[in-house]
C-alpha positions as CSV (number, residue, x, y, z in Angstrom):
1,X,-2.4,-4.2,-5.0
2,X,-3.9,-7.2,-7.0
3,X,-4.3,-6.2,-11.4
4,X,-7.8,-5.1,-11.7
5,X,-9.5,-7.9,-13.7
6,X,-10.5,-6.9,-17.6
7,X,-14.3,-7.9,-17.8
8,X,-15.1,-7.0,-21.3
9,X,-14.5,-9.8,-24.1
10,X,-14.2,-9.7,-27.6
11,X,-16.6,-11.6,-29.5
12,X,-16.3,-12.9,-33.0
13,X,-18.9,-12.7,-34.9
14,X,-19.3,-14.6,-38.5
15,X,-21.3,-13.1,-41.0
16,X,-22.9,-14.5,-44.3
17,X,-20.8,-15.6,-47.2
18,X,-24.1,-15.1,-49.8
19,X,-26.6,-12.0,-48.7
20,X,-29.8,-13.4,-47.1
21,X,-29.3,-16.5,-45.6
22,X,-29.2,-15.4,-41.8
23,X,-31.8,-17.7,-41.1
24,X,-29.7,-21.1,-42.7
25,X,-26.2,-19.9,-41.9
26,X,-26.1,-17.9,-38.1
27,X,-27.2,-19.5,-35.3
28,X,-30.2,-17.9,-33.1
29,X,-27.4,-17.7,-30.3
30,X,-25.6,-15.5,-32.0
31,X,-28.2,-12.5,-32.7
32,X,-28.5,-12.9,-28.7
33,X,-25.6,-11.5,-28.0
34,X,-25.0,-9.3,-31.0
35,X,-28.5,-8.0,-29.7
36,X,-26.3,-6.8,-26.3
37,X,-23.0,-4.9,-28.6
38,X,-22.6,-1.5,-29.2
39,X,-19.1,-1.9,-30.2
40,X,-18.2,-3.2,-33.3
41,X,-14.5,-3.6,-35.2
42,X,-15.4,-4.5,-38.9
43,X,-13.7,-4.6,-42.3
44,X,-16.4,-2.8,-43.8
45,X,-18.8,0.0,-42.1
46,X,-21.2,-0.3,-45.0
47,X,-21.3,-4.2,-45.3
48,X,-21.5,-4.7,-41.4
49,X,-24.6,-2.0,-41.2
50,X,-26.4,-4.1,-44.3
51,X,-25.8,-7.2,-42.6
52,X,-27.1,-5.9,-38.8
53,X,-29.9,-4.6,-40.4
54,X,-30.8,-7.9,-42.5
55,X,-30.4,-9.7,-39.6
56,X,-32.9,-7.2,-37.6
57,X,-31.1,-6.6,-34.7
58,X,-32.8,-5.2,-31.7
59,X,-30.5,-2.1,-31.4
60,X,-31.0,0.6,-34.0
61,X,-28.3,0.9,-36.4
62,X,-27.8,4.7,-35.8
63,X,-26.9,3.8,-32.4
64,X,-23.9,1.2,-32.7
65,X,-20.8,2.3,-32.9
66,X,-18.0,0.8,-35.8
67,X,-14.0,1.2,-36.5
68,X,-12.9,-0.1,-39.2
69,X,-10.5,-2.4,-38.7
70,X,-8.2,-3.5,-41.8
71,X,-4.7,-4.4,-42.4
72,X,-3.4,-0.9,-42.2
73,X,-4.4,-1.0,-38.5
74,X,-1.3,-0.1,-36.4
75,X,-1.1,-1.4,-32.9
76,X,-1.6,2.0,-31.3
77,X,-5.0,1.8,-33.2
78,X,-5.9,-1.5,-31.7
79,X,-5.2,-0.3,-28.3
80,X,-7.2,2.5,-28.9
81,X,-10.5,0.7,-30.3
82,X,-10.3,-1.7,-27.3
83,X,-10.6,0.5,-24.5
84,X,-14.2,0.2,-24.1
85,X,-13.2,-3.6,-23.3
86,X,-10.8,-2.2,-20.4
87,X,-14.0,-0.1,-19.2
88,X,-16.3,-3.2,-19.1
89,X,-17.6,-3.3,-22.7
90,X,-17.8,-6.1,-24.9
91,X,-16.6,-5.7,-28.6
92,X,-18.2,-7.9,-31.7
93,X,-15.5,-8.1,-34.8
94,X,-17.2,-8.9,-37.9
95,X,-14.8,-9.8,-41.3
96,X,-16.7,-8.9,-44.8
97,X,-18.0,-12.2,-45.4
98,X,-17.4,-15.5,-43.3
99,X,-15.5,-16.0,-40.1
100,X,-13.3,-13.2,-38.4
101,X,-9.4,-13.9,-38.4
102,X,-9.8,-16.3,-41.4
103,X,-8.3,-14.6,-44.1
104,X,-9.2,-11.3,-42.4
105,X,-7.2,-8.4,-40.4
106,X,-9.7,-9.2,-37.4
107,X,-6.9,-11.5,-36.3
108,X,-4.9,-8.7,-35.3
109,X,-7.5,-7.5,-32.8
110,X,-7.8,-11.2,-31.5
111,X,-3.6,-11.1,-30.8
112,X,-3.6,-8.3,-29.3
113,X,-6.6,-9.5,-26.9
114,X,-4.4,-12.7,-26.1
115,X,-1.5,-10.3,-25.2
116,X,-3.8,-8.1,-22.6
117,X,-5.7,-10.8,-21.0
118,X,-8.7,-10.1,-22.9
119,X,-11.3,-13.4,-23.5
120,X,-12.1,-14.0,-26.7
121,X,-15.2,-15.4,-27.6
122,X,-15.3,-17.4,-31.4
123,X,-19.0,-17.6,-32.4
124,X,-20.2,-20.4,-34.4
125,X,-20.9,-19.6,-38.0
126,X,-20.5,-20.2,-42.1
127,X,-16.7,-20.9,-43.0
128,X,-16.5,-20.9,-47.2
129,X,-13.2,-22.7,-47.0
130,X,-14.3,-24.9,-44.4
131,X,-17.6,-25.6,-46.5
132,X,-16.2,-25.8,-49.6
133,X,-13.5,-28.7,-48.3
134,X,-16.0,-30.9,-46.7
135,X,-17.8,-30.8,-50.3
136,X,-15.0,-31.1,-52.3
137,X,-14.3,-34.9,-52.1
138,X,-10.5,-34.0,-51.2
139,X,-8.6,-35.2,-48.0
140,X,-9.9,-33.5,-44.7
141,X,-6.5,-35.0,-42.7
142,X,-4.4,-33.1,-44.7
143,X,-4.9,-29.5,-46.0
144,X,-3.4,-26.0,-46.2
145,X,-5.6,-23.0,-46.8
146,X,-3.4,-20.4,-48.7
147,X,-5.7,-17.7,-48.5
148,X,-4.8,-14.8,-51.6
149,X,-2.3,-16.0,-53.9
150,X,-0.3,-13.2,-55.8
151,X,-1.8,-10.7,-58.0
152,X,1.4,-10.8,-60.9
153,X,0.6,-13.2,-63.6
154,X,4.2,-14.8,-63.4
155,X,4.3,-14.9,-59.4
156,X,0.8,-16.4,-59.8
157,X,1.2,-18.9,-62.2
158,X,4.5,-19.8,-60.3
159,X,2.3,-20.5,-57.1
160,X,0.0,-22.0,-58.8
161,X,2.6,-24.7,-59.9
162,X,4.0,-25.2,-56.3
163,X,0.7,-25.9,-55.1
164,X,-0.1,-28.3,-57.7
165,X,3.3,-30.1,-56.7
166,X,2.8,-30.1,-53.3
167,X,-0.8,-31.7,-53.4
168,X,0.9,-34.6,-55.6
169,X,3.8,-35.2,-53.3
170,X,2.5,-34.6,-50.3
171,X,-1.4,-36.6,-51.4
172,X,-2.7,-32.7,-49.6
173,X,-5.5,-30.4,-50.2
174,X,-4.6,-27.1,-51.4
175,X,-7.0,-24.6,-50.9
176,X,-6.9,-20.8,-51.8
177,X,-9.1,-17.4,-52.9
178,X,-9.3,-14.4,-54.5
179,X,-10.6,-11.3,-54.4
180,X,-14.4,-11.6,-56.1
181,X,-13.5,-9.5,-59.3
182,X,-10.8,-11.5,-59.8
183,X,-11.8,-15.0,-59.9
184,X,-12.3,-15.4,-63.5
185,X,-8.8,-14.3,-64.0
186,X,-7.2,-17.0,-61.5
187,X,-9.2,-19.8,-62.7
188,X,-8.2,-18.8,-66.6
189,X,-4.2,-19.1,-64.8
190,X,-5.4,-22.6,-63.2
191,X,-6.6,-24.2,-66.3
192,X,-3.6,-22.7,-68.1
193,X,-0.9,-24.0,-65.6
194,X,-2.4,-27.5,-64.0
195,X,-2.2,-30.7,-65.4
196,X,-5.2,-31.9,-67.5
197,X,-5.6,-34.6,-64.8
198,X,-5.7,-32.6,-61.9
199,X,-8.9,-32.8,-59.9
200,X,-10.2,-28.9,-59.1
201,X,-12.9,-27.8,-56.8
202,X,-14.9,-25.2,-57.3
203,X,-16.9,-23.7,-54.3
204,X,-19.0,-20.1,-55.6
205,X,-21.4,-18.3,-53.6
206,X,-21.7,-20.8,-51.0
207,X,-25.4,-21.3,-49.2
208,X,-27.3,-19.6,-52.1
209,X,-29.7,-20.8,-54.1
210,X,-27.6,-20.5,-57.1
211,X,-24.3,-22.2,-55.3
212,X,-21.7,-23.8,-57.0
213,X,-19.9,-27.1,-55.4
214,X,-18.5,-29.2,-58.2
215,X,-15.4,-31.0,-58.4
216,X,-13.5,-31.9,-61.9
217,X,-10.6,-32.5,-63.7
218,X,-8.8,-29.8,-64.9
219,X,-8.9,-30.7,-68.3
220,X,-13.2,-31.4,-67.9
221,X,-13.1,-27.3,-66.3
222,X,-11.7,-26.1,-69.6
223,X,-14.9,-27.0,-71.3
224,X,-17.1,-26.1,-68.9
225,X,-15.8,-23.1,-67.6
226,X,-18.1,-21.4,-65.1
227,X,-18.6,-17.5,-64.9
228,X,-17.6,-16.5,-61.0
229,X,-17.4,-12.4,-61.4
230,X,-18.3,-10.7,-58.7
231,X,-19.2,-13.8,-56.4
232,X,-17.5,-15.0,-53.3
233,X,-15.7,-18.3,-54.5
234,X,-13.1,-20.9,-53.1
235,X,-10.4,-23.4,-55.0
236,X,-9.5,-26.3,-54.1
237,X,-6.9,-28.4,-55.9
238,X,-5.8,-32.1,-55.3
239,X,-4.3,-34.4,-57.1
240,X,-6.2,-37.5,-59.1
């Protein structure tokens, strides 16, 4: 007897980076798909509800089912969460901001889906690090996205020095980020550790009316330091 095909799909749903930017950041075709979904795996339920409500999806928010998918989610929990797919239901995965699976625990659900023959459908939407790279003026031929750097000061400084060296030796763009409430501390560390001529691009609140997307030398940033507290930001380093 042949194995029964799995008909449910796992949709990866990008969310906005800046609030109230649905119209310019998310394609209409995405909403047509999300309007059909009832099950969601999300990094933060409150953020997900707010995003879907502001988007004006067809179904009442109260009728939707949410499960938290974070770095603590085990494979056994994933198996339970994805059970509706085996019954023909589609499930959506949403990050807190930007694209699921990129610096985001959603990748666990995606890997699980591939292991068990579940179709994965990534939808088009904003990626903060790709938008930042596009607007930086740095190499898009050779780059590395490192996600989050260490929190501890000594380890963080060591990591920044390593990335600066890689940017210089390999002519490679180094991209990283931080939790919004620690952005200013990370910026201070970059400006303290890096050489004055190293180029730094700061991409803050991309897509919002007050977005900042600017490349300067570390020396210049030291005299024109922006406030990045509690707003999404991406940092890029390149050799002069």
